[in-house]
N, C-alpha and C positions, 0 to 999 in steps of 0.2 A: 479514564484517560483514553483518548482516541489516538491510536498509532497507525499512521499510514506508511506502508512499505510500497514505494512506487518506483517505476523504471520501465524500460523497454521490455517487450516479451523476450524471455530467455535470459534476463539479467540476473536471475536468482531470487526473485521476490518470494516465491513460495518456499524455496529451500531455506531462506532465512526465517520466514514466518514459522515454519514447522519446527525449527529448532529454538526460536525465541519464545514461542507460546508457553511451553511448560515451565520455563525459567521464571516467568513473571505471572504465571497462573492467569492467563488472559483468555477471553473468548477470541475466536479467530474466524474471520470470514474471507474466503478466497473468491476472487472475482469470477472464475470459471464455474465454481459451484453455485454461486448466487445467480449467474446468468442462466445456468442450467435449470435451476428451480423456477426462474421466471420465464423460461423458454424464450429468451430474448437474446439473439445473437446479432443484433444490429450494431455495427461498429461505425456508423455514420457519426457526425458531430453530435446530432440530436440523441442518438443511441448512447453515446459516451456520457453525455450530460445526464441522461436518464439513469445510467448505471451509477454515476457518482452520487446522485440523490438516493438511489436505492441502498448503496453502501452506507451512506450517511444515516439513513433510517435505522439500519441494523446497529451501527456503531453508537448512535445517540441512545438507543434503547439500553445497550449494555452500560454505557457511561452513566445514564440516569439511575441505574441500579448499582452504582459504585463499583463497577468492574473495569479492569483494563480490557481493551479490545484492540486487536490487530486486524487491519484490513489490508490485504495485498492485492493491488490492482494497478494497471498501467498509469491511470490518472494523468493523461498526456498533456493537458493544457492548464494554463493559469486558472481558467474558469472551473474546470473539474476539481482542481485542488481547493479552490475557494468554496465551491459548493460543499465539499466534504468537511471542511473546517477541522483539520487535524490539530491535536495538541502537540504531537511529535511527528516529524516527517523524516523518514529514512529513504534516501535516494540510492537505489542500486545502480550506480553508474559504472557497471563492469563490462559493458559492451558498447561499441560505437554505432552499431546498427542492429535492430531487431529483425525478425524474419518476415515482417509484414511492412511493405513499402508505404502503405497509406498511414500506418502508425508512425513510421520514421519521419514522414513528411510533416505530420501535425504535432509531433512531440516538441514541447517547449521545455527547455532545461529549467528546473526550479532555481530561483534566486536565493532563497533562504531555506536551509534544511538543518535539522538537528544532528543528523548523522549522514555523512557522505561516504558511501562504501565504493571503493574503486577496485577491489579485488575480492574474489570468493576465497574464503578460508574457513578453518575450523574454530576460529576464535571470535569472529564478528559477533555472533549471538551472545556469547558470554560477556564481552565488553559492553555491548549495548544494554543487556539486562542489568549489569552492575550499575551503569550510569542511571538507568531509569529508576531502579530500586533505591539508589542512594538518596533520592529526593522524596522518598515516602515518609 
């Protein structure tokens, strides 16, 4: 199962992923780590599309081996989310603006999500894990 944790930079994607990962025994790919491995810090529209496909490749590998996988990355547009093809989408909607104006301008709010997080707290990861594992 491919789980996308998406939202603006600084919204708490990595915070949530780090806490959710051990609860569901998932592989976890963080966008900054993956970009660093690829030495690709291009945040143009093309660079973001390339990153969504890169994250999809890692996630598809894990899913094909019957593992849960969490990918946390901004995934700012309808196209990048469609490229990634998540089974579950968690939208970290905890801030109104991120720290990068270009990202704020291109960010398209998702229309359909499985979990819409509007505040950071110490229970989100437990609640989400319970819902995900309930369907196993």
